[in-house]
C-alpha positions in Angstrom: 63.5 205.7 275.1 65.9 205.5 272.2 68.7 207.9 271.2 69.2 208.4 267.5 72.5 209.8 266.2 72.2 210.3 262.5 75.2 210.9 260.3 76.4 214.5 259.9 76.0 216.1 256.5 79.2 216.6 254.5 80.9 219.9 254.9 83.0 221.5 252.2 86.5 222.3 253.4 88.5 224.3 250.9 91.9 222.8 250.4 93.7 220.5 248.0 95.4 218.0 250.3 94.3 214.5 250.9 93.1 213.0 254.2 96.0 211.0 255.5 96.5 211.6 259.2 95.3 213.6 262.1 97.2 214.8 265.1 95.1 215.2 268.3 95.6 218.3 270.4 95.2 217.8 274.2 92.2 220.0 274.7 89.7 218.6 277.3 86.1 219.2 276.3 83.6 217.1 278.3 85.6 214.0 277.6 86.3 214.9 273.9 89.3 216.1 272.2 89.6 218.8 269.6 91.5 217.7 266.5 93.7 219.7 264.1 93.8 218.1 260.6 94.7 218.6 257.0 91.7 219.3 254.8 90.0 218.7 251.5 86.4 218.6 250.2 85.4 215.1 251.2 83.9 213.5 254.3 86.7 211.9 256.4 86.2 209.1 258.9 88.9 208.6 261.5 90.1 205.3 263.0 92.5 205.0 265.9 95.9 203.6 265.4 96.8 200.3 267.1 100.5 201.0 267.3 100.4 202.9 270.6 103.7 203.0 272.4 103.7 201.5 275.9 103.8 203.8 278.9 107.3 204.6 280.2 108.2 205.6 283.7 110.7 208.3 284.9 112.2 208.4 288.3 114.7 211.2 289.4 117.9 210.9 291.3 119.1 214.4 292.3 120.0 216.6 295.2 119.1 219.8 293.3 115.9 221.5 294.5 115.3 223.2 291.2 115.5 219.8 289.4 113.0 218.4 291.9 110.6 221.3 291.4 110.8 221.0 287.6 110.2 217.3 287.7 107.2 217.5 290.0 105.7 220.2 287.8 105.9 217.8 284.9 104.3 214.9 286.7 107.4 213.0 287.8 107.3 212.6 291.6 109.3 209.5 292.3 112.8 210.3 293.6 115.8 208.1 294.5 118.0 209.0 297.5 121.0 207.6 299.1 120.3 206.1 302.5 122.1 208.9 304.3 120.0 211.6 302.6 116.7 211.0 304.4 116.9 214.6 305.7 116.7 215.9 302.2 113.8 213.6 301.3 111.9 214.8 304.4 112.6 218.4 303.5 111.3 218.0 300.0 108.3 216.0 301.2 107.3 219.0 303.3 107.0 221.3 300.3 106.0 218.9 297.4 104.1 215.7 296.9 106.9 213.3 296.2 107.4 209.5 296.6 111.0 209.0 298.0 112.9 205.7 297.6 116.1 205.0 299.4 119.1 202.8 298.3 120.2 200.3 300.9 122.3 197.2 300.4 121.3 196.7 296.8 117.6 197.4 297.2 115.2 200.3 297.1 112.9 200.9 300.0 110.1 203.5 300.5 109.8 205.7 303.5 108.0 203.0 305.4 110.8 200.5 304.8 108.8 198.5 302.3 110.9 196.9 299.6 110.1 198.5 296.2 112.8 197.4 293.8 116.3 195.9 293.5 119.3 198.0 292.7 122.3 196.6 290.9 125.5 198.0 289.4 126.5 196.1 286.3 129.8 196.2 284.6 130.1 192.8 282.8 127.8 190.4 280.9 128.3 187.9 283.7 126.8 190.2 286.2 123.8 190.7 283.9 123.2 187.0 283.7 123.4 186.7 287.5 121.0 189.6 287.9 118.3 187.7 285.9 118.5 184.7 288.3 119.0 186.6 291.5 115.5 187.6 292.5 112.4 186.3 290.7 110.0 188.1 293.1 111.2 191.6 292.5 108.7 193.5 290.3 110.9 196.5 289.7 114.6 196.3 288.8 117.0 199.3 288.7 120.2 198.7 286.7 123.1 201.1 286.9 125.3 200.3 283.9 128.7 201.5 284.8 129.7 201.3 281.2 126.7 200.6 278.9 128.9 200.6 275.8 130.5 197.4 277.1 127.1 195.9 277.7 124.8 197.0 274.9 121.4 198.3 275.9 119.9 195.7 273.5 121.3 193.0 275.8 119.4 194.4 278.7 116.1 194.7 276.8 116.5 191.2 275.4 117.3 189.7 278.8 114.1 190.9 280.4 111.8 190.9 277.4 109.9 187.8 278.5 109.6 188.7 282.2 107.0 190.7 284.0 109.5 193.0 285.7 109.7 196.7 285.1 113.4 197.4 284.4 114.8 200.9 284.9 118.3 202.1 283.8 120.1 204.9 285.4 120.6 207.6 282.8 122.9 210.6 283.1 121.7 212.6 280.1 118.4 212.9 278.2 119.9 211.4 275.1 121.1 208.4 277.1 117.6 208.0 278.5 116.2 208.0 275.0 118.5 205.1 274.0 117.3 203.1 276.9 113.6 203.8 276.1 113.9 202.9 272.4 116.3 200.0 272.1 115.0 197.2 269.9 111.9 199.3 269.3 110.7 198.2 272.7 113.0 199.8 275.2 113.1 199.4 279.0 110.1 200.1 281.2 111.6 203.3 282.5 114.7 205.4 283.4 116.2 206.9 286.5 117.4 210.3 285.4 120.4 211.1 287.6 121.1 214.8 286.9 121.7 218.1 288.7 120.7 220.3 285.8 117.1 221.5 285.2 117.8 221.6 281.5 118.0 217.8 281.4 114.5 217.5 282.9 113.1 219.9 280.3 114.8 218.1 277.4 113.5 214.7 278.5 110.0 216.1 278.9 110.1 217.5 275.4 111.1 214.1 274.2 108.1 212.6 275.8 105.8 215.3 274.4 107.1 214.6 270.9 106.7 210.9 271.5 103.1 211.3 272.7 102.2 213.4 269.7 103.5 210.7 267.3 101.5 208.1 269.1 98.3 210.2 268.8 98.4 210.1 265.0 95.1 208.9 263.5 94.4 207.6 260.1 91.6 209.0 257.9 89.6 207.2 255.2 87.0 208.5 252.8 83.4 207.7 253.6 80.3 208.0 251.4 76.8 208.6 252.7 74.7 206.0 250.9 71.3 206.6 252.6 69.6 209.3 254.7 66.8 208.1 257.0 64.2 210.4 258.6 63.9 209.8 262.3 61.6 212.6 263.3 62.1 216.0 264.8 65.3 216.5 266.9 67.6 218.9 268.6 70.8 220.3 267.3 73.9 219.8 269.5 76.4 222.6 269.4 79.7 222.5 271.1 81.0 225.9 272.0 84.7 225.8 272.8 86.7 228.0 275.1 89.1 229.0 272.3 88.8 230.1 268.7 89.5 227.5 266.0 90.9 228.1 262.6 90.1 226.7 259.1 91.0 223.1 259.1 90.1 222.5 262.8 87.1 220.8 264.3 86.0 217.9 266.3 85.9 214.1 265.8 82.3 213.0 266.5 80.6 209.6 266.5 78.8 206.9 268.5 81.8 204.5 268.6 85.4 205.1 269.5 86.6 202.8 266.7 85.1 205.2 264.1 84.6 208.9 264.3 83.5 211.5 261.7 85.4 214.8 261.2 83.1 217.8 261.6 84.5 221.2 260.7 83.9 224.2 262.8 81.8 227.3 261.9 84.8 229.4 261.3 84.1 229.9 257.6 81.8 232.7 256.3 78.6 231.7 254.4 75.8 233.5 252.6 73.3 232.7 255.4 75.1 233.3 258.7 78.2 234.9 260.1 81.1 232.8 261.2 81.4 231.4 264.7 85.0 230.3 265.1 84.3 228.9 268.5 81.4 226.5 267.6 81.1 223.1 266.0 77.7 221.7 265.1 78.5 218.3 266.4 75.4 216.2 265.8 71.6 216.1 266.0 69.6 213.7 268.1 66.0 212.9 268.9 64.4 211.1 271.8 61.6 208.5 271.4 
């Protein structure tokens, strides 16, 4: 049995812009995503961008319950506690799914006393050099820069660039965290956000949302249908969405992830049928 997926016919999309980029909207639909895009009257073929930013991690260091709740609701559930605040960690663990880590003698341990990371306070370039040689087996390194203006963030990134360690820097503001995550266009592996204000968590999450949007940009190129081949009778595949789409919105459809075709929705009126702003005629297929 063979599955044939012929090319979709071109769809006229009324606009004067050129296909340049597409920003994906996070809308789950049987493993597919709905795309919002600029429009014109040509077929557009989409290719994914290769410059995806590496994933960054966020840990929280706080004693504010509202900060903990806001962080967990946004998918950040690793929390750093001082060794004498196990009672607070136990209390929060009873109401939320968190992963507590405790600072003890320059290291971070989990609740079962397993070593998880090293913890160092750095205030001079000499201490940074010593940190590099101190423990080659530590996979995670947390650095608390007591004055990061004395030790530029770029020095930290460069020092660990060739290692396999995940380096975190303690940040006291969202803007400081952004500096740690972007230095030398590479940044550290993550940040430990040490705050007592819910607003800081919301601001950092907004930064990650904007960052994810920019990494989801896709490039469009023009494609020309040079041949149409009959493959027999087939069935039409319609995708009915759970929301209404507007002109300029549709789905990216194709047989391979490296190349997708942009198919407009049925939100435009025609002489033959009323508009269906929830539907996309994704593809046709036949079985042999």
